[in-house]
C-alpha positions as CSV (number, residue, x, y, z in Angstrom):
1,M,0.2,0.3,-0.2
2,K,1.5,3.3,-0.9
3,Q,2.9,5.6,1.9
4,W,1.9,9.4,2.2
5,N,3.9,11.4,4.1
6,S,2.4,14.5,4.6
7,F,-1.2,16.4,4.3
8,E,-0.5,17.1,1.0
9,D,0.4,13.8,-0.5
10,I,-3.5,12.5,0.8
11,L,-5.0,15.7,-1.1
12,T,-3.1,14.8,-3.8
13,F,-4.3,11.3,-4.0
14,A,-8.0,11.8,-3.1
15,I,-7.8,15.0,-5.6
16,N,-6.7,12.6,-8.4
17,S,-8.8,10.6,-7.5
18,E,-12.0,12.7,-7.8
19,E,-10.3,13.2,-11.5
20,N,-10.5,10.1,-12.4
21,A,-13.8,9.3,-10.6
22,A,-15.2,11.9,-13.1
23,A,-13.1,10.8,-16.3
24,F,-14.4,7.3,-15.7
25,Y,-18.3,8.1,-15.7
26,R,-17.4,10.9,-19.0
27,D,-16.1,7.9,-20.9
28,L,-18.6,5.6,-19.7
29,A,-21.1,8.6,-20.9
30,A,-19.6,8.9,-24.3
31,K,-20.0,5.5,-25.1
32,S,-23.4,5.5,-24.0
33,D,-26.3,5.1,-26.4
34,N,-29.3,6.2,-24.2
35,A,-29.6,9.5,-24.2
36,D,-31.0,9.5,-20.1
37,M,-28.0,7.4,-19.1
38,A,-25.4,9.4,-20.6
39,A,-27.4,12.6,-18.6
40,A,-26.9,10.3,-15.5
41,L,-23.4,9.9,-16.0
42,E,-22.2,12.8,-16.8
43,E,-24.4,14.2,-13.6
44,F,-22.4,11.6,-11.4
45,A,-19.1,13.0,-13.7
46,V,-20.2,17.0,-12.2
47,E,-20.7,15.4,-8.4
48,E,-17.0,14.1,-8.6
49,D,-15.6,17.3,-10.0
50,G,-17.7,19.0,-7.2
51,H,-15.9,16.5,-4.3
52,K,-12.4,17.8,-6.3
53,A,-13.5,21.1,-5.9
54,I,-13.7,21.1,-2.2
55,L,-10.9,19.0,-1.7
56,E,-8.7,22.1,-3.2
57,S,-10.8,24.2,-1.0
58,I,-9.2,22.2,1.7
59,R,-5.4,22.5,0.3
60,E,-6.0,26.0,0.4
61,S,-7.1,26.2,4.1
62,N,-4.3,23.3,4.7
63,M,-7.4,22.4,7.4
64,A,-9.4,18.9,7.7
65,V,-13.4,19.1,8.1
66,P,-14.3,15.8,9.3
67,S,-17.9,15.3,9.9
68,D,-19.0,13.1,13.3
69,E,-22.4,12.2,10.8
70,E,-22.9,8.6,11.1
71,I,-23.5,7.3,7.2
72,V,-26.1,5.0,7.0
73,D,-25.2,1.6,5.0
74,L,-27.6,0.0,3.2
75,K,-25.6,-2.6,2.5
76,I,-27.3,-3.2,-1.0
77,V,-24.1,-3.4,-2.6
78,D,-22.6,-6.5,-0.7
79,Y,-25.2,-8.5,-2.4
80,L,-24.5,-7.5,-6.2
81,V,-22.0,-9.0,-8.2
82,E,-19.4,-7.5,-10.0
83,V,-20.2,-5.2,-13.0
84,D,-17.7,-5.0,-16.2
85,P,-17.5,-0.9,-17.6
86,T,-18.9,-2.6,-21.0
87,E,-20.8,-0.6,-23.8
88,D,-23.8,-2.3,-23.0
89,L,-24.2,-0.9,-19.3
90,N,-27.9,-0.7,-18.5
91,Y,-28.6,1.9,-15.4
92,R,-29.1,-0.9,-13.1
93,K,-25.4,-1.7,-14.1
94,V,-24.0,1.9,-13.8
95,L,-25.6,1.9,-10.2
96,I,-23.6,-1.0,-9.3
97,L,-20.5,0.2,-10.3
98,A,-20.8,3.8,-9.0
99,M,-21.5,1.9,-5.6
100,K,-18.6,-1.0,-5.7
101,R,-16.2,2.0,-6.7
102,E,-17.8,4.3,-3.3
103,K,-17.5,1.2,-1.3
104,A,-13.5,0.4,-2.3
105,A,-12.8,4.3,-1.7
106,F,-14.3,4.3,1.5
107,A,-12.6,0.9,2.6
108,L,-9.0,2.5,1.1
109,Y,-9.5,6.1,3.4
110,T,-10.6,4.1,6.3
111,R,-8.0,1.5,6.0
112,L,-5.3,4.4,5.7
113,A,-6.8,6.4,8.7
114,G,-6.5,3.7,10.9
115,K,-3.0,3.8,10.3
116,A,-2.1,7.5,10.5
117,D,0.0,8.3,13.3
118,D,-0.4,12.1,12.7
119,P,-3.8,13.3,14.0
120,K,-4.3,16.0,10.8
121,L,-4.1,13.3,8.7
122,R,-6.1,11.3,10.7
123,K,-8.9,13.4,10.2
124,L,-8.4,14.1,6.8
125,L,-9.1,10.3,5.9
126,Q,-11.5,9.7,8.6
127,A,-13.3,13.3,6.2
128,L,-12.7,11.5,3.0
129,A,-14.1,8.0,4.0
130,Q,-17.4,9.7,5.3
131,E,-17.8,11.1,2.0
132,E,-17.4,8.2,0.0
133,A,-19.9,6.9,2.5
134,K,-22.0,9.2,1.7
135,H,-22.0,8.7,-1.9
136,K,-22.1,4.7,-1.5
137,L,-25.1,5.8,0.1
138,R,-26.9,8.3,-2.4
139,F,-26.7,5.3,-5.2
140,E,-27.8,2.8,-3.1
141,I,-31.1,4.9,-2.6
142,E,-31.1,5.5,-6.3
143,Y,-30.8,1.5,-6.7
144,D,-33.1,1.2,-4.5
145,D,-35.9,3.5,-5.9
146,Y,-35.5,2.9,-9.5
147,I,-34.4,-0.6,-9.6
148,L,-35.7,-2.7,-6.7
149,S,-38.7,-1.1,-6.5
150,E,-39.6,-2.1,-10.4
151,N,-38.8,-5.5,-8.8
């Protein structure tokens, strides 16, 4: 696992992760033949752009923004199979991909926070984990509302 030596290293990693996520969703949107799906994917990308902007503002202020808010985990993604980002994606598969990506990011930041010796770094990593949990919850709610309610 990559070792970070500073607050700046973690912010750089997190900002790059948000950029990669936005690019991932935009790439899927460009490949989609369905206009509604492409619009939803572009909306996901815009959200990732917003997360990047928040991280950049944290970098500028040199301050972590931890949250004590407990995020509900619906655990929907825990019972879904892996989905490959192929060109035949439907909305259900897109939501599964999004939930799995957010869950992996949450797990990464949580693990790193547990290993951080510096309290400031630990707080930043915990805050990043909380943000990823919020993102996952959003996708789980969307999945519950639009996919599970159809069955």
